[in-house]
FILUMVO-213291 format. One record per residue (C-alpha): residue number from 1; x, y, z. Coordinates in nm, 4 decimals, always signed. Example, Ala and Ser with C-alpha at 12.3 -4.5 7.8 and 13.67 -1.06 7.14 Angstrom:
# residues 2
R num        x        y        z
R   1  +1.2300  -0.4500  +0.7800
R   2  +1.3670  -0.1060  +0.7140
***
This chain:
# residues 332
R num        x        y        z
R   1  +0.0000  +0.0000  +0.0000
R   2  +0.2388  +0.2744  +0.1174
R   3  +0.5251  +0.1731  -0.1094
R   4  +0.3038  +0.1332  -0.4150
R   5  +0.1485  +0.4740  -0.3530
R   6  +0.4860  +0.6431  -0.3043
R   7  +0.6356  +0.4877  -0.6187
R   8  +0.3246  +0.5678  -0.8251
R   9  +0.3281  +0.9274  -0.7039
R  10  +0.7017  +0.9589  -0.7746
R  11  +0.6444  +0.8544  -1.1351
R  12  +0.3623  +1.1041  -1.1751
R  13  +0.5679  +1.4011  -1.0505
R  14  +0.9038  +1.3083  -1.2016
R  15  +0.8873  +1.6031  -1.4445
R  16  +0.8999  +1.8412  -1.1483
R  17  +1.2442  +1.7097  -1.0541
R  18  +1.4609  +1.7375  -1.3656
R  19  +1.7801  +1.6457  -1.1800
R  20  +1.6583  +1.2971  -1.0987
R  21  +1.5268  +1.0779  -0.8192
R  22  +1.6864  +0.8714  -0.5452
R  23  +1.5113  +0.5717  -0.3884
R  24  +1.6079  +0.3368  -0.1083
R  25  +1.4139  +0.0683  +0.0768
R  26  +1.5334  +0.1117  +0.4335
R  27  +1.3730  -0.2208  +0.5366
R  28  +1.2949  -0.0781  +0.8770
R  29  +1.0491  -0.3560  +0.9666
R  30  +1.1916  -0.6508  +0.7765
R  31  +1.3169  -0.9589  +0.9625
R  32  +1.6663  -0.8773  +0.8359
R  33  +1.8668  -0.5884  +0.9735
R  34  +1.7379  -0.2461  +0.8629
R  35  +1.9538  -0.0554  +0.6172
R  36  +2.1910  +0.1654  +0.8146
R  37  +2.2009  +0.5353  +0.7198
R  38  +2.5690  +0.5029  +0.6287
R  39  +2.4904  +0.2234  +0.3802
R  40  +2.2010  +0.4190  +0.2301
R  41  +2.4266  +0.7218  +0.1874
R  42  +2.6893  +0.5101  +0.0132
R  43  +2.4265  +0.3954  -0.2375
R  44  +2.3071  +0.7512  -0.2918
R  45  +2.6596  +0.8805  -0.3472
R  46  +2.7303  +0.6060  -0.5967
R  47  +2.4067  +0.6888  -0.7764
R  48  +2.5104  +1.0543  -0.7870
R  49  +2.8328  +0.9610  -0.9655
R  50  +3.0788  +0.9480  -0.6769
R  51  +3.3390  +0.6783  -0.7411
R  52  +3.3671  +0.4029  -0.4812
R  53  +3.7107  +0.5056  -0.3477
R  54  +3.5849  +0.8613  -0.3026
R  55  +3.2921  +0.7647  -0.0776
R  56  +3.3869  +0.8729  +0.2779
R  57  +3.4057  +0.6085  +0.5466
R  58  +3.2313  +0.7837  +0.8345
R  59  +2.8586  +0.8551  +0.8565
R  60  +2.8979  +1.2287  +0.9174
R  61  +3.1416  +1.2632  +0.6274
R  62  +2.9113  +1.0699  +0.3952
R  63  +2.6162  +1.2872  +0.4981
R  64  +2.8175  +1.6041  +0.4319
R  65  +2.9321  +1.4780  +0.0906
R  66  +2.5739  +1.3800  +0.0046
R  67  +2.4418  +1.7261  +0.0917
R  68  +2.7202  +1.8804  -0.1137
R  69  +2.6349  +1.6634  -0.4158
R  70  +2.2638  +1.7499  -0.4138
R  71  +2.3096  +2.1197  -0.3340
R  72  +2.1465  +2.3268  -0.6042
R  73  +1.9773  +2.0253  -0.7636
R  74  +1.6043  +1.9751  -0.7865
R  75  +1.5644  +1.6093  -0.6896
R  76  +1.3066  +1.3761  -0.5358
R  77  +1.4310  +1.1439  -0.2605
R  78  +1.2100  +0.8507  -0.1595
R  79  +1.2937  +0.6842  +0.1726
R  80  +1.0754  +0.3747  +0.1881
R  81  +0.9936  +0.1650  +0.4964
R  82  +1.1696  +0.3792  +0.7533
R  83  +1.1485  +0.2609  +1.1112
R  84  +1.2941  +0.5495  +1.3112
R  85  +1.3780  +0.9169  +1.2854
R  86  +1.7445  +0.8250  +1.3359
R  87  +1.7332  +0.6139  +1.0213
R  88  +1.5940  +0.9044  +0.8182
R  89  +1.7573  +1.2246  +0.9422
R  90  +2.1085  +1.1702  +0.7944
R  91  +1.9447  +1.1177  +0.4529
R  92  +1.7739  +1.4577  +0.4419
R  93  +1.9404  +1.6702  +0.1717
R  94  +1.9270  +1.9984  +0.3599
R  95  +1.8325  +2.1985  +0.0498
R  96  +1.5006  +2.3593  -0.0332
R  97  +1.5111  +2.2417  -0.3937
R  98  +1.4863  +1.8740  -0.3024
R  99  +1.1717  +1.6986  -0.1830
R 100  +1.1871  +1.3958  +0.0446
R 101  +0.9024  +1.1426  +0.0701
R 102  +0.9224  +0.9008  +0.3626
R 103  +0.6994  +0.5973  +0.4125
R 104  +0.6737  +0.4285  +0.7506
R 105  +0.4436  +0.2282  +0.9751
R 106  +0.5305  +0.4753  +1.2507
R 107  +0.4237  +0.8383  +1.2706
R 108  +0.7905  +0.9542  +1.3008
R 109  +0.6743  +1.2512  +1.5054
R 110  +1.0285  +1.3844  +1.5406
R 111  +1.0464  +1.4619  +1.1703
R 112  +0.7363  +1.6771  +1.2035
R 113  +0.8469  +1.8515  +1.5239
R 114  +1.2136  +1.9141  +1.4345
R 115  +1.2544  +1.8870  +1.0585
R 116  +0.9294  +2.0447  +0.9408
R 117  +0.7869  +1.7366  +0.7728
R 118  +0.4186  +1.7206  +0.6808
R 119  +0.2546  +1.3909  +0.7775
R 120  -0.0058  +1.2246  +0.5594
R 121  -0.1890  +0.9421  +0.7357
R 122  -0.3220  +0.6757  +0.5007
R 123  -0.6557  +0.5283  +0.5996
R 124  -0.7936  +0.1920  +0.4901
R 125  -0.9024  +0.1804  +0.1280
R 126  -1.2582  +0.3065  +0.0738
R 127  -1.4918  +0.0149  -0.0105
R 128  -1.5259  +0.1197  -0.3757
R 129  -1.1482  +0.1418  -0.4218
R 130  -1.0963  -0.1897  -0.2440
R 131  -1.3439  -0.3598  -0.4803
R 132  -1.1731  -0.1901  -0.7772
R 133  -0.8363  -0.3290  -0.6656
R 134  -0.9878  -0.6746  -0.6294
R 135  -1.1441  -0.6437  -0.9754
R 136  -0.8095  -0.5463  -1.1288
R 137  -0.6464  -0.8517  -0.9708
R 138  -0.9222  -1.1109  -1.0168
R 139  -1.1151  -0.9824  -1.3177
R 140  -1.4751  -1.0380  -1.4153
R 141  -1.5394  -1.2811  -1.1302
R 142  -1.5845  -0.9770  -0.9056
R 143  -1.8735  -0.8506  -1.1178
R 144  -2.0213  -1.1997  -1.1394
R 145  -2.0343  -1.2266  -0.7577
R 146  -2.0682  -0.8695  -0.6280
R 147  -2.1955  -0.9649  -0.2805
R 148  -1.9152  -1.2148  -0.2303
R 149  -1.6647  -0.9549  -0.3489
R 150  -1.7907  -0.7001  -0.0955
R 151  -1.7727  -0.9548  +0.1850
R 152  -1.4214  -1.0548  +0.0793
R 153  -1.3149  -0.6902  +0.0898
R 154  -1.4482  -0.6606  +0.4452
R 155  -1.2785  -0.9842  +0.5517
R 156  -0.9496  -0.8373  +0.4283
R 157  -1.0186  -0.5191  +0.6292
R 158  -0.9675  -0.3238  +0.3041
R 159  -0.5902  -0.3667  +0.3433
R 160  -0.4076  -0.3738  +0.0067
R 161  -0.1708  -0.6523  +0.1159
R 162  -0.4537  -0.8752  +0.2405
R 163  -0.6557  -0.8068  -0.0755
R 164  -0.3602  -0.8989  -0.2965
R 165  -0.3009  -1.2226  -0.1074
R 166  -0.6717  -1.3095  -0.1258
R 167  -0.6702  -1.2290  -0.4976
R 168  -0.3715  -1.4585  -0.5511
R 169  -0.5575  -1.7321  -0.3661
R 170  -0.8639  -1.6792  -0.5856
R 171  -0.6533  -1.6724  -0.9025
R 172  -0.4912  -2.0035  -0.8096
R 173  -0.8384  -2.1613  -0.8069
R 174  -1.0111  -2.0144  -1.1127
R 175  -1.2961  -2.2662  -1.1102
R 176  -1.3856  -2.2030  -0.7458
R 177  -1.6506  -1.9330  -0.6815
R 178  -1.5507  -1.6343  -0.4731
R 179  -1.8295  -1.7277  -0.2336
R 180  -1.6384  -2.0427  -0.1428
R 181  -1.3278  -1.8408  -0.0579
R 182  -1.5477  -1.6102  +0.1509
R 183  -1.6824  -1.9134  +0.3374
R 184  -1.3280  -2.0287  +0.4150
R 185  -1.2230  -1.6842  +0.5364
R 186  -1.5300  -1.6632  +0.7599
R 187  -1.3432  -1.8923  +0.9982
R 188  -1.1649  -1.6277  +1.2059
R 189  -0.9271  -1.8892  +1.3467
R 190  -0.7943  -1.9668  +0.9973
R 191  -0.8195  -1.6283  +0.8265
R 192  -0.4632  -1.5134  +0.8877
R 193  -0.3373  -1.8610  +0.7990
R 194  -0.5176  -1.8409  +0.4639
R 195  -0.3925  -1.4867  +0.3941
R 196  -0.0401  -1.6149  +0.3403
R 197  +0.1068  -1.6283  -0.0084
R 198  +0.3249  -1.9227  +0.0902
R 199  +0.6870  -1.8834  +0.1860
R 200  +0.7234  -1.5102  +0.1162
R 201  +0.7286  -1.3181  +0.4461
R 202  +0.6419  -0.9976  +0.2602
R 203  +0.3168  -1.1571  +0.1416
R 204  +0.1946  -1.3012  +0.4723
R 205  -0.0352  -1.0709  +0.6651
R 206  +0.0478  -1.2195  +1.0061
R 207  +0.4232  -1.1875  +0.9430
R 208  +0.3916  -0.8254  +0.8340
R 209  +0.1926  -0.7481  +1.1486
R 210  +0.4640  -0.9122  +1.3576
R 211  +0.7247  -0.6663  +1.2262
R 212  +0.5371  -0.3803  +1.3925
R 213  +0.4866  -0.5747  +1.7167
R 214  +0.8595  -0.6457  +1.7461
R 215  +0.9338  -0.2748  +1.7761
R 216  +0.7039  -0.2236  +2.0756
R 217  +0.8128  -0.2323  +2.4371
R 218  +0.7157  -0.5567  +2.6158
R 219  +0.4498  -0.3698  +2.8161
R 220  +0.2907  -0.2110  +2.5087
R 221  +0.3010  -0.5399  +2.3179
R 222  +0.1213  -0.7055  +2.6103
R 223  -0.1444  -0.4333  +2.6110
R 224  -0.1985  -0.4851  +2.2370
R 225  -0.2513  -0.8575  +2.2922
R 226  -0.4952  -0.8024  +2.5776
R 227  -0.6949  -0.5474  +2.3783
R 228  -0.7939  -0.8348  +2.1528
R 229  -1.0022  -0.9643  +2.4457
R 230  -1.2116  -0.6492  +2.4702
R 231  -1.5718  -0.7417  +2.3872
R 232  -1.6796  -0.4132  +2.2310
R 233  -1.6122  -0.2526  +1.8913
R 234  -1.3953  +0.0181  +2.0502
R 235  -1.2380  +0.0968  +2.3854
R 236  -1.1079  +0.3811  +2.5994
R 237  -0.8041  +0.4224  +2.8280
R 238  -1.0060  +0.3010  +3.1286
R 239  -1.0764  -0.0322  +2.9589
R 240  -0.7139  -0.0628  +2.8466
R 241  -0.5908  +0.0079  +3.2001
R 242  -0.8276  -0.2546  +3.3412
R 243  -0.7255  -0.5175  +3.0861
R 244  -0.3543  -0.4599  +3.1417
R 245  -0.3905  -0.4026  +3.5183
R 246  -0.1984  -0.0760  +3.4975
R 247  -0.2556  +0.2909  +3.5724
R 248  -0.4723  +0.5123  +3.3565
R 249  -0.1715  +0.7282  +3.2697
R 250  +0.0381  +0.4299  +3.1630
R 251  -0.2488  +0.2896  +2.9560
R 252  -0.2870  +0.6242  +2.7811
R 253  +0.0818  +0.6291  +2.6908
R 254  +0.0678  +0.2748  +2.5558
R 255  -0.2427  +0.3484  +2.3489
R 256  -0.0653  +0.6446  +2.1906
R 257  +0.2320  +0.4206  +2.1091
R 258  -0.0049  +0.1765  +1.9413
R 259  -0.1631  +0.4609  +1.7436
R 260  +0.1796  +0.5796  +1.6268
R 261  +0.2571  +0.2231  +1.5190
R 262  -0.0784  +0.2115  +1.3321
R 263  -0.1861  -0.0961  +1.5260
R 264  -0.4969  +0.0823  +1.6548
R 265  -0.6729  +0.3999  +1.5408
R 266  -0.8798  +0.6691  +1.7039
R 267  -1.2549  +0.6735  +1.6435
R 268  -1.3374  +0.9742  +1.8649
R 269  -1.1611  +1.1665  +2.1406
R 270  -1.0209  +0.9069  +2.3841
R 271  -1.1841  +0.6215  +2.1892
R 272  -0.9825  +0.3627  +1.9995
R 273  -1.0399  +0.0587  +1.7791
R 274  -0.8483  -0.1944  +1.5719
R 275  -0.9577  -0.3372  +1.2404
R 276  -1.0721  -0.6960  +1.2187
R 277  -0.7477  -0.8571  +1.0986
R 278  -0.5464  -0.6924  +1.3753
R 279  -0.8056  -0.7994  +1.6318
R 280  -0.7767  -1.1588  +1.5093
R 281  -0.3987  -1.1297  +1.5310
R 282  -0.4160  -0.9896  +1.8856
R 283  -0.6434  -1.2755  +1.9933
R 284  -0.4042  -1.5307  +1.8459
R 285  -0.1095  -1.3705  +2.0243
R 286  -0.2818  -1.3479  +2.3622
R 287  -0.3820  -1.7137  +2.3314
R 288  -0.0259  -1.8167  +2.2469
R 289  +0.1687  -1.5959  +2.4875
R 290  -0.0524  -1.5327  +2.7913
R 291  -0.1752  -1.7910  +3.0391
R 292  -0.5386  -1.8809  +3.0982
R 293  -0.5105  -1.7185  +3.4403
R 294  -0.3788  -1.3912  +3.2951
R 295  -0.6478  -1.3821  +3.0276
R 296  -0.9216  -1.4477  +3.2814
R 297  -0.7846  -1.1802  +3.5135
R 298  -0.7806  -0.9298  +3.2256
R 299  -1.1396  -1.0105  +3.1316
R 300  -1.2518  -0.9847  +3.4940
R 301  -1.0799  -0.6510  +3.5364
R 302  -1.2285  -0.5182  +3.2144
R 303  -1.5764  -0.6372  +3.3069
R 304  -1.5536  -0.4706  +3.6462
R 305  -1.4231  -0.1459  +3.4992
R 306  -1.6848  -0.1213  +3.2250
R 307  -1.9894  -0.2369  +3.4195
R 308  -2.2323  +0.0411  +3.5147
R 309  -2.2241  +0.1296  +3.8850
R 310  -2.4755  -0.0681  +4.0857
R 311  -2.6761  +0.0839  +4.3730
R 312  -2.5990  -0.0619  +4.7142
R 313  -2.8293  -0.3455  +4.8180
R 314  -3.1376  -0.2219  +5.0054
R 315  -3.1535  -0.3205  +5.3693
R 316  -3.4568  -0.2189  +5.5779
R 317  -3.3510  -0.0165  +5.8757
R 318  -3.4629  -0.1326  +6.2179
R 319  -3.5992  +0.1530  +6.4219
R 320  -3.5258  +0.1231  +6.7937
R 321  -3.8779  +0.2381  +6.8847
R 322  -4.1287  +0.0689  +6.6555
R 323  -4.4202  +0.1781  +6.8727
R 324  -4.3247  +0.5417  +6.8212
R 325  -4.3197  +0.4842  +6.4447
R 326  -4.6666  +0.3395  +6.4475
R 327  -4.7867  +0.6210  +6.6619
R 328  -4.6468  +0.8797  +6.4250
R 329  -4.8534  +0.7276  +6.1433
R 330  -5.1780  +0.7304  +6.3433
R 331  -5.4469  +0.9306  +6.1706
R 332  -5.7144  +1.0891  +6.3894
***
């Protein structure tokens, strides 16, 4: 989704940058080691015509040489799949004539606060666009089974990766109706297993989700897992604190970390939700990594925190002078 959009946009605006474009996949969330800024700078310098022996050895020297090479040029720099601000900042050209586009699963708030970046948050595909993507991948079968296609889009949470994997699965079985694939994906226990292109970690929805989870603190990762147990469509910091058995302030901080990692999203002030595939993933993780006792304690805490307050049980008071009470009610 993000990479395809960035590359498509770069092609559309290439005429605005007559001095060329630079692209690097920083692999910030891949299972392998992310690309270090020094290595990315070496690639950029080579692409700008600097001979290998002339590429400086140290990061700061490479960054200075890079800024010198692009000074005065009108170029587009695409930094794809960045994980941290530290991975990005040495690659900023430092000239007003260059434009840098960064894609990331994280909000990279430091780039906005310090470097003047403008953040563009990508939402899930609108239903019409999701169906259009499915149609482009699967063809006329989408129009032959419009209801099944709409359900399939919802089962994939309108995520481009999930839609592409589902489309590959449908294409591998051309004689099977889409409705049959929908029936298979209706099993929430198997949905993430089915949305796996087989052997390619970049085409397995569960694996891609795991890359974001790995970057969380243990406490925030635990909160994400426990949020999968929440019975409602959305939740607030009070419910998160009850599930994780932590303070309201700590729960609020962890929820904001999950928002920045795009593992949950806000639905209203102090209200949060996760889309269906992430909820399924959270439930699988909490089942695998947390004990029955911990899960039950989280559910009990959440139930207690979200239940409406009950009035105290009514107990008739015993007056020490019942005769006086009767007398006070005597009507002449």
